[in-house]
N, CA, C and O atoms as a Tripos MOL2 file, in Angstrom:
@<TRIPOS>MOLECULE
protein
  212   211    53     0     0
PROTEIN
NO_CHARGES

@<TRIPOS>ATOM
      1 N          -6.0060   -4.8040   -5.1910 N.3       1 MET1
      2 CA         -5.6920   -3.4530   -4.8100 C.3       1 MET1
      3 C          -4.7430   -2.8730   -5.8530 C.2       1 MET1
      4 O          -3.7640   -3.5130   -6.2370 O.2       1 MET1
      5 N          -5.0370   -1.6720   -6.3030 N.am      2 GLY2
      6 CA         -4.1890   -0.9970   -7.2780 C.3       2 GLY2
      7 C          -3.0190   -0.3120   -6.6140 C.2       2 GLY2
      8 O          -2.7200   -0.5440   -5.4430 O.2       2 GLY2
      9 N          -2.3770    0.5190   -7.3670 N.am      3 THR3
     10 CA         -1.2370    1.2430   -6.8190 C.3       3 THR3
     11 C          -1.6310    2.6770   -6.4890 C.2       3 THR3
     12 O          -2.5160    3.2610   -7.1140 O.2       3 THR3
     13 N          -0.9660    3.2110   -5.5150 N.am      4 ILE4
     14 CA         -1.2150    4.5850   -5.0920 C.3       4 ILE4
     15 C          -0.5070    5.5250   -6.0630 C.2       4 ILE4
     16 O           0.6640    5.3310   -6.3870 O.2       4 ILE4
     17 N          -1.2240    6.5350   -6.5190 N.am      5 ASP5
     18 CA         -0.6890    7.5320   -7.4370 C.3       5 ASP5
     19 C          -0.0580    8.6660   -6.6140 C.2       5 ASP5
     20 O          -0.7000    9.6800   -6.3390 O.2       5 ASP5
     21 N           1.1990    8.4750   -6.2300 N.am      6 PHE6
     22 CA          1.8560    9.4630   -5.3740 C.3       6 PHE6
     23 C           2.0170   10.8040   -6.0810 C.2       6 PHE6
     24 O           1.9400   11.8540   -5.4440 O.2       6 PHE6
     25 N           2.2350   10.7770   -7.3650 N.am      7 GLU7
     26 CA          2.3330   12.0340   -8.1140 C.3       7 GLU7
     27 C           0.9960   12.7760   -8.0560 C.2       7 GLU7
     28 O           0.9570   13.9920   -7.8640 O.2       7 GLU7
     29 N          -0.0810   12.0390   -8.2200 N.am      8 GLY8
     30 CA         -1.4060   12.6430   -8.1230 C.3       8 GLY8
     31 C          -1.6820   13.2060   -6.7380 C.2       8 GLY8
     32 O          -2.2940   14.2660   -6.6020 O.2       8 GLY8
     33 N          -1.2270   12.4930   -5.7100 N.am      9 LEU9
     34 CA         -1.3940   12.9960   -4.3400 C.3       9 LEU9
     35 C          -0.6330   14.2930   -4.1530 C.2       9 LEU9
     36 O          -1.1470   15.2360   -3.5500 O.2       9 LEU9
     37 N           0.6010   14.3500   -4.6710 N.am     10 GLN10
     38 CA          1.4080   15.5600   -4.5460 C.3      10 GLN10
     39 C           0.7690   16.7330   -5.2800 C.2      10 GLN10
     40 O           0.9440   17.8870   -4.8870 O.2      10 GLN10
     41 N           0.0270   16.4370   -6.3500 N.am     11 GLN11
     42 CA         -0.6130   17.4870   -7.1350 C.3      11 GLN11
     43 C          -2.0490   17.7480   -6.6750 C.2      11 GLN11
     44 O          -2.7990   18.4700   -7.3320 O.2      11 GLN11
     45 N          -2.4230   17.1490   -5.5340 N.am     12 ASN12
     46 CA         -3.7790   17.3050   -4.9740 C.3      12 ASN12
     47 C          -4.8820   16.8800   -5.9250 C.2      12 ASN12
     48 O          -5.9360   17.5120   -5.9910 O.2      12 ASN12
     49 N          -4.6340   15.8050   -6.6630 N.am     13 ASP13
     50 CA         -5.6400   15.2560   -7.5650 C.3      13 ASP13
     51 C          -6.7510   14.5890   -6.7470 C.2      13 ASP13
     52 O          -6.4790   13.7070   -5.9330 O.2      13 ASP13
     53 N          -7.9860   15.0060   -6.9610 N.am     14 ALA14
     54 CA         -9.1110   14.5070   -6.1750 C.3      14 ALA14
     55 C          -9.2890   13.0010   -6.3340 C.2      14 ALA14
     56 O          -9.5930   12.3160   -5.3580 O.2      14 ALA14
     57 N          -9.1100   12.4810   -7.5230 N.am     15 ALA15
     58 CA         -9.2690   11.0380   -7.7480 C.3      15 ALA15
     59 C          -8.1990   10.2510   -7.0070 C.2      15 ALA15
     60 O          -8.4900    9.2070   -6.4230 O.2      15 ALA15
     61 N          -6.9690   10.7380   -7.0240 N.am     16 ALA16
     62 CA         -5.8780   10.0650   -6.3110 C.3      16 ALA16
     63 C          -6.1430   10.0660   -4.8090 C.2      16 ALA16
     64 O          -5.9330    9.0530   -4.1420 O.2      16 ALA16
     65 N          -6.6040   11.1960   -4.2740 N.am     17 TRP17
     66 CA         -6.9050   11.2680   -2.8500 C.3      17 TRP17
     67 C          -8.1100   10.3990   -2.4980 C.2      17 TRP17
     68 O          -8.1320    9.7640   -1.4450 O.2      17 TRP17
     69 N          -9.0980   10.3710   -3.3650 N.am     18 GLY18
     70 CA        -10.2640    9.5200   -3.1340 C.3      18 GLY18
     71 C          -9.8750    8.0500   -3.0650 C.2      18 GLY18
     72 O         -10.3340    7.3180   -2.1880 O.2      18 GLY18
     73 N          -9.0330    7.6270   -3.9890 N.am     19 TYR19
     74 CA         -8.5620    6.2420   -3.9900 C.3      19 TYR19
     75 C          -7.7390    5.9480   -2.7390 C.2      19 TYR19
     76 O          -7.9010    4.8930   -2.1250 O.2      19 TYR19
     77 N          -6.8680    6.8620   -2.3600 N.am     20 PHE20
     78 CA         -6.0520    6.6930   -1.1690 C.3      20 PHE20
     79 C          -6.9460    6.5290    0.0630 C.2      20 PHE20
     80 O          -6.7290    5.6350    0.8810 O.2      20 PHE20
     81 N          -7.9440    7.3930    0.1850 N.am     21 PHE21
     82 CA         -8.8570    7.3220    1.3210 C.3      21 PHE21
     83 C          -9.6200    6.0040    1.3250 C.2      21 PHE21
     84 O          -9.6860    5.3280    2.3520 O.2      21 PHE21
     85 N         -10.1910    5.6390    0.1910 N.am     22 GLU22
     86 CA        -10.9610    4.3940    0.1050 C.3      22 GLU22
     87 C         -10.0950    3.1780    0.4160 C.2      22 GLU22
     88 O         -10.5800    2.1970    0.9810 O.2      22 GLU22
     89 N          -8.8280    3.2390    0.0540 N.am     23 THR23
     90 CA         -7.9230    2.1130    0.2620 C.3      23 THR23
     91 C          -7.4760    1.9950    1.7110 C.2      23 THR23
     92 O          -7.3480    0.8810    2.2210 O.2      23 THR23
     93 N          -7.2340    3.1100    2.3880 N.am     24 TYR24
     94 CA         -6.6060    3.0840    3.6990 C.3      24 TYR24
     95 C          -7.4620    3.5340    4.8730 C.2      24 TYR24
     96 O          -7.0410    3.3670    6.0170 O.2      24 TYR24
     97 N          -8.6210    4.0850    4.6490 N.am     25 ALA25
     98 CA         -9.4380    4.6160    5.7500 C.3      25 ALA25
     99 C          -9.7850    3.5290    6.7640 C.2      25 ALA25
    100 O          -9.6920    3.7600    7.9700 O.2      25 ALA25
    101 N         -10.1770    2.3660    6.3010 N.am     26 GLU26
    102 CA        -10.5520    1.2890    7.2230 C.3      26 GLU26
    103 C          -9.3540    0.8300    8.0600 C.2      26 GLU26
    104 O          -9.4980    0.5440    9.2490 O.2      26 GLU26
    105 N          -8.1930    0.7620    7.4480 N.am     27 THR27
    106 CA         -6.9810    0.3760    8.1820 C.3      27 THR27
    107 C          -6.6450    1.4210    9.2390 C.2      27 THR27
    108 O          -6.3400    1.0770   10.3810 O.2      27 THR27
    109 N          -6.6990    2.6920    8.8620 N.am     28 PHE28
    110 CA         -6.4380    3.7640    9.8230 C.3      28 PHE28
    111 C          -7.4370    3.6790   10.9840 C.2      28 PHE28
    112 O          -7.0700    3.8570   12.1460 O.2      28 PHE28
    113 N          -8.7070    3.4020   10.6510 N.am     29 TYR29
    114 CA         -9.7440    3.3100   11.6780 C.3      29 TYR29
    115 C          -9.4490    2.1610   12.6460 C.2      29 TYR29
    116 O          -9.5570    2.3350   13.8600 O.2      29 TYR29
    117 N          -9.0790    0.9940   12.1240 N.am     30 ARG30
    118 CA         -8.7720   -0.1470   12.9810 C.3      30 ARG30
    119 C          -7.5970    0.1560   13.9180 C.2      30 ARG30
    120 O          -7.6190   -0.2180   15.0910 O.2      30 ARG30
    121 N          -6.5860    0.8280   13.3990 N.am     31 VAL31
    122 CA         -5.4490    1.2130   14.2380 C.3      31 VAL31
    123 C          -5.9200    2.1940   15.3210 C.2      31 VAL31
    124 O          -5.5640    2.0520   16.4910 O.2      31 VAL31
    125 N          -6.7080    3.1690   14.9280 N.am     32 ALA32
    126 CA         -7.2120    4.1580   15.8860 C.3      32 ALA32
    127 C          -8.0300    3.4840   16.9810 C.2      32 ALA32
    128 O          -7.9130    3.8420   18.1530 O.2      32 ALA32
    129 N          -8.8550    2.5140   16.6080 N.am     33 ARG33
    130 CA         -9.6820    1.8170   17.5980 C.3      33 ARG33
    131 C          -8.8290    1.0500   18.5990 C.2      33 ARG33
    132 O          -9.2790    0.7890   19.7150 O.2      33 ARG33
    133 N          -7.6190    0.6890   18.2280 N.am     34 GLY34
    134 CA         -6.7200    0.0350   19.1660 C.3      34 GLY34
    135 C          -6.2730    0.9680   20.2800 C.2      34 GLY34
    136 O          -5.8760    0.5190   21.3550 O.2      34 GLY34
    137 N          -6.3400    2.2720   20.0180 N.am     35 TYR35
    138 CA         -5.9060    3.2710   20.9960 C.3      35 TYR35
    139 C          -7.0600    4.0770   21.5770 C.2      35 TYR35
    140 O          -6.9730    4.5750   22.7000 O.2      35 TYR35
    141 N          -8.1350    4.2050   20.8150 N.am     36 ILE36
    142 CA         -9.2590    5.0550   21.2120 C.3      36 ILE36
    143 C         -10.5040    4.1800   21.3590 C.2      36 ILE36
    144 O         -11.0210    3.6860   20.3570 O.2      36 ILE36
    145 N         -10.9900    3.9790   22.5700 N.am     37 PRO37
    146 CA        -12.1040    3.0530   22.7780 C.3      37 PRO37
    147 C         -13.4380    3.4970   22.1580 C.2      37 PRO37
    148 O         -14.2340    2.6560   21.7410 O.2      37 PRO37
    149 N         -13.6800    4.7820   22.0950 N.am     38 ASP38
    150 CA        -14.9600    5.2670   21.5670 C.3      38 ASP38
    151 C         -14.9340    5.2870   20.0420 C.2      38 ASP38
    152 O         -14.0880    5.9610   19.4530 O.2      38 ASP38
    153 N         -15.8520    4.5580   19.3850 N.am     39 PRO39
    154 CA        -15.8450    4.4790   17.9210 C.3      39 PRO39
    155 C         -15.9730    5.8370   17.2180 C.2      39 PRO39
    156 O         -15.3090    6.0790   16.2100 O.2      39 PRO39
    157 N         -16.8200    6.7160   17.7460 N.am     40 SER40
    158 CA        -16.9870    8.0170   17.0790 C.3      40 SER40
    159 C         -15.7440    8.8850   17.2400 C.2      40 SER40
    160 O         -15.4030    9.6530   16.3400 O.2      40 SER40
    161 N         -15.0680    8.7710   18.3740 N.am     41 ASP41
    162 CA        -13.8150    9.5160   18.5620 C.3      41 ASP41
    163 C         -12.7350    8.9830   17.6090 C.2      41 ASP41
    164 O         -11.9660    9.7590   17.0410 O.2      41 ASP41
    165 N         -12.6820    7.6700   17.4400 N.am     42 ALA42
    166 CA        -11.7080    7.0760   16.5200 C.3      42 ALA42
    167 C         -11.9910    7.5180   15.0820 C.2      42 ALA42
    168 O         -11.0670    7.8340   14.3320 O.2      42 ALA42
    169 N         -13.2610    7.5390   14.7060 N.am     43 GLU43
    170 CA        -13.6330    7.9760   13.3630 C.3      43 GLU43
    171 C         -13.2580    9.4430   13.1390 C.2      43 GLU43
    172 O         -12.7670    9.8130   12.0720 O.2      43 GLU43
    173 N         -13.4930   10.2630   14.1460 N.am     44 GLU44
    174 CA        -13.1370   11.6770   14.0490 C.3      44 GLU44
    175 C         -11.6260   11.8570   13.9020 C.2      44 GLU44
    176 O         -11.1630   12.6940   13.1280 O.2      44 GLU44
    177 N         -10.8690   11.0660   14.6510 N.am     45 MET45
    178 CA         -9.4080   11.1450   14.5680 C.3      45 MET45
    179 C          -8.9280   10.7780   13.1610 C.2      45 MET45
    180 O          -8.0300   11.4240   12.6200 O.2      45 MET45
    181 N          -9.5240    9.7470   12.5780 N.am     46 VAL46
    182 CA         -9.1500    9.3470   11.2220 C.3      46 VAL46
    183 C          -9.4950   10.4650   10.2390 C.2      46 VAL46
    184 O          -8.6880   10.7940    9.3690 O.2      46 VAL46
    185 N         -10.6650   11.0400   10.3670 N.am     47 SER47
    186 CA        -11.0580   12.1410    9.4850 C.3      47 SER47
    187 C         -10.0940   13.3130    9.6030 C.2      47 SER47
    188 O          -9.6790   13.8850    8.5960 O.2      47 SER47
    189 N          -9.7420   13.6660   10.8260 N.am     48 GLU48
    190 CA         -8.8160   14.7780   11.0410 C.3      48 GLU48
    191 C          -7.4330   14.4610   10.4760 C.2      48 GLU48
    192 O          -6.7600   15.3380    9.9360 O.2      48 GLU48
    193 N          -7.0190   13.2080   10.6030 N.am     49 THR49
    194 CA         -5.7240   12.8030   10.0550 C.3      49 THR49
    195 C          -5.7060   12.9710    8.5370 C.2      49 THR49
    196 O          -4.7520   13.5150    7.9810 O.2      49 THR49
    197 N          -6.7590   12.5030    7.8710 N.am     50 PHE50
    198 CA         -6.8110   12.6390    6.4220 C.3      50 PHE50
    199 C          -6.8880   14.0990    5.9850 C.2      50 PHE50
    200 O          -6.3580   14.4650    4.9360 O.2      50 PHE50
    201 N          -7.5400   14.9250    6.7820 N.am     51 MET51
    202 CA         -7.6140   16.3440    6.4370 C.3      51 MET51
    203 C          -6.2440   17.0070    6.5290 C.2      51 MET51
    204 O          -5.9510   17.9410    5.7820 O.2      51 MET51
    205 N          -5.3980   16.5220    7.4500 N.am     52 LYS52
    206 CA         -4.0840   17.1220    7.6430 C.3      52 LYS52
    207 C          -3.0510   16.6420    6.6390 C.2      52 LYS52
    208 O          -2.0790   17.3440    6.3640 O.2      52 LYS52
    209 N          -3.2530   15.4540    6.0920 N.am     53 ILE53
    210 CA         -2.2840   14.9740    5.1020 C.3      53 ILE53
    211 C          -2.8140   15.2900    3.7560 C.2      53 ILE53
    212 O          -2.1720   14.9810    2.7520 O.2      53 ILE53
@<TRIPOS>BOND
     1     1     2 1
     2     2     3 1
     3     3     4 2
     4     3     5 am
     5     5     6 1
     6     6     7 1
     7     7     8 2
     8     7     9 am
     9     9    10 1
    10    10    11 1
    11    11    12 2
    12    11    13 am
    13    13    14 1
    14    14    15 1
    15    15    16 2
    16    15    17 am
    17    17    18 1
    18    18    19 1
    19    19    20 2
    20    19    21 am
    21    21    22 1
    22    22    23 1
    23    23    24 2
    24    23    25 am
    25    25    26 1
    26    26    27 1
    27    27    28 2
    28    27    29 am
    29    29    30 1
    30    30    31 1
    31    31    32 2
    32    31    33 am
    33    33    34 1
    34    34    35 1
    35    35    36 2
    36    35    37 am
    37    37    38 1
    38    38    39 1
    39    39    40 2
    40    39    41 am
    41    41    42 1
    42    42    43 1
    43    43    44 2
    44    43    45 am
    45    45    46 1
    46    46    47 1
    47    47    48 2
    48    47    49 am
    49    49    50 1
    50    50    51 1
    51    51    52 2
    52    51    53 am
    53    53    54 1
    54    54    55 1
    55    55    56 2
    56    55    57 am
    57    57    58 1
    58    58    59 1
    59    59    60 2
    60    59    61 am
    61    61    62 1
    62    62    63 1
    63    63    64 2
    64    63    65 am
    65    65    66 1
    66    66    67 1
    67    67    68 2
    68    67    69 am
    69    69    70 1
    70    70    71 1
    71    71    72 2
    72    71    73 am
    73    73    74 1
    74    74    75 1
    75    75    76 2
    76    75    77 am
    77    77    78 1
    78    78    79 1
    79    79    80 2
    80    79    81 am
    81    81    82 1
    82    82    83 1
    83    83    84 2
    84    83    85 am
    85    85    86 1
    86    86    87 1
    87    87    88 2
    88    87    89 am
    89    89    90 1
    90    90    91 1
    91    91    92 2
    92    91    93 am
    93    93    94 1
    94    94    95 1
    95    95    96 2
    96    95    97 am
    97    97    98 1
    98    98    99 1
    99    99   100 2
   100    99   101 am
   101   101   102 1
   102   102   103 1
   103   103   104 2
   104   103   105 am
   105   105   106 1
   106   106   107 1
   107   107   108 2
   108   107   109 am
   109   109   110 1
   110   110   111 1
   111   111   112 2
   112   111   113 am
   113   113   114 1
   114   114   115 1
   115   115   116 2
   116   115   117 am
   117   117   118 1
   118   118   119 1
   119   119   120 2
   120   119   121 am
   121   121   122 1
   122   122   123 1
   123   123   124 2
   124   123   125 am
   125   125   126 1
   126   126   127 1
   127   127   128 2
   128   127   129 am
   129   129   130 1
   130   130   131 1
   131   131   132 2
   132   131   133 am
   133   133   134 1
   134   134   135 1
   135   135   136 2
   136   135   137 am
   137   137   138 1
   138   138   139 1
   139   139   140 2
   140   139   141 am
   141   141   142 1
   142   142   143 1
   143   143   144 2
   144   143   145 am
   145   145   146 1
   146   146   147 1
   147   147   148 2
   148   147   149 am
   149   149   150 1
   150   150   151 1
   151   151   152 2
   152   151   153 am
   153   153   154 1
   154   154   155 1
   155   155   156 2
   156   155   157 am
   157   157   158 1
   158   158   159 1
   159   159   160 2
   160   159   161 am
   161   161   162 1
   162   162   163 1
   163   163   164 2
   164   163   165 am
   165   165   166 1
   166   166   167 1
   167   167   168 2
   168   167   169 am
   169   169   170 1
   170   170   171 1
   171   171   172 2
   172   171   173 am
   173   173   174 1
   174   174   175 1
   175   175   176 2
   176   175   177 am
   177   177   178 1
   178   178   179 1
   179   179   180 2
   180   179   181 am
   181   181   182 1
   182   182   183 1
   183   183   184 2
   184   183   185 am
   185   185   186 1
   186   186   187 1
   187   187   188 2
   188   187   189 am
   189   189   190 1
   190   190   191 1
   191   191   192 2
   192   191   193 am
   193   193   194 1
   194   194   195 1
   195   195   196 2
   196   195   197 am
   197   197   198 1
   198   198   199 1
   199   199   200 2
   200   199   201 am
   201   201   202 1
   202   202   203 1
   203   203   204 2
   204   203   205 am
   205   205   206 1
   206   206   207 1
   207   207   208 2
   208   207   209 am
   209   209   210 1
   210   210   211 1
   211   211   212 2
@<TRIPOS>SUBSTRUCTURE
     1 MET1         2 RESIDUE 1 A MET
     2 GLY2         6 RESIDUE 1 A GLY
     3 THR3        10 RESIDUE 1 A THR
     4 ILE4        14 RESIDUE 1 A ILE
     5 ASP5        18 RESIDUE 1 A ASP
     6 PHE6        22 RESIDUE 1 A PHE
     7 GLU7        26 RESIDUE 1 A GLU
     8 GLY8        30 RESIDUE 1 A GLY
     9 LEU9        34 RESIDUE 1 A LEU
    10 GLN10       38 RESIDUE 1 A GLN
    11 GLN11       42 RESIDUE 1 A GLN
    12 ASN12       46 RESIDUE 1 A ASN
    13 ASP13       50 RESIDUE 1 A ASP
    14 ALA14       54 RESIDUE 1 A ALA
    15 ALA15       58 RESIDUE 1 A ALA
    16 ALA16       62 RESIDUE 1 A ALA
    17 TRP17       66 RESIDUE 1 A TRP
    18 GLY18       70 RESIDUE 1 A GLY
    19 TYR19       74 RESIDUE 1 A TYR
    20 PHE20       78 RESIDUE 1 A PHE
    21 PHE21       82 RESIDUE 1 A PHE
    22 GLU22       86 RESIDUE 1 A GLU
    23 THR23       90 RESIDUE 1 A THR
    24 TYR24       94 RESIDUE 1 A TYR
    25 ALA25       98 RESIDUE 1 A ALA
    26 GLU26      102 RESIDUE 1 A GLU
    27 THR27      106 RESIDUE 1 A THR
    28 PHE28      110 RESIDUE 1 A PHE
    29 TYR29      114 RESIDUE 1 A TYR
    30 ARG30      118 RESIDUE 1 A ARG
    31 VAL31      122 RESIDUE 1 A VAL
    32 ALA32      126 RESIDUE 1 A ALA
    33 ARG33      130 RESIDUE 1 A ARG
    34 GLY34      134 RESIDUE 1 A GLY
    35 TYR35      138 RESIDUE 1 A TYR
    36 ILE36      142 RESIDUE 1 A ILE
    37 PRO37      146 RESIDUE 1 A PRO
    38 ASP38      150 RESIDUE 1 A ASP
    39 PRO39      154 RESIDUE 1 A PRO
    40 SER40      158 RESIDUE 1 A SER
    41 ASP41      162 RESIDUE 1 A ASP
    42 ALA42      166 RESIDUE 1 A ALA
    43 GLU43      170 RESIDUE 1 A GLU
    44 GLU44      174 RESIDUE 1 A GLU
    45 MET45      178 RESIDUE 1 A MET
    46 VAL46      182 RESIDUE 1 A VAL
    47 SER47      186 RESIDUE 1 A SER
    48 GLU48      190 RESIDUE 1 A GLU
    49 THR49      194 RESIDUE 1 A THR
    50 PHE50      198 RESIDUE 1 A PHE
    51 MET51      202 RESIDUE 1 A MET
    52 LYS52      206 RESIDUE 1 A LYS
    53 ILE53      210 RESIDUE 1 A ILE
């Protein structure tokens, strides 16, 4: 696993955000599934979370 480019994230760099999503989306999903029983609802919550950050 590489390092997160926080400067790129702050500058809304698409590559930095793409890497961040690819690195953490599955982890966010697993956490969401611990609280949200429906898989599609958990996936939607993760998508909405990434859209807000």
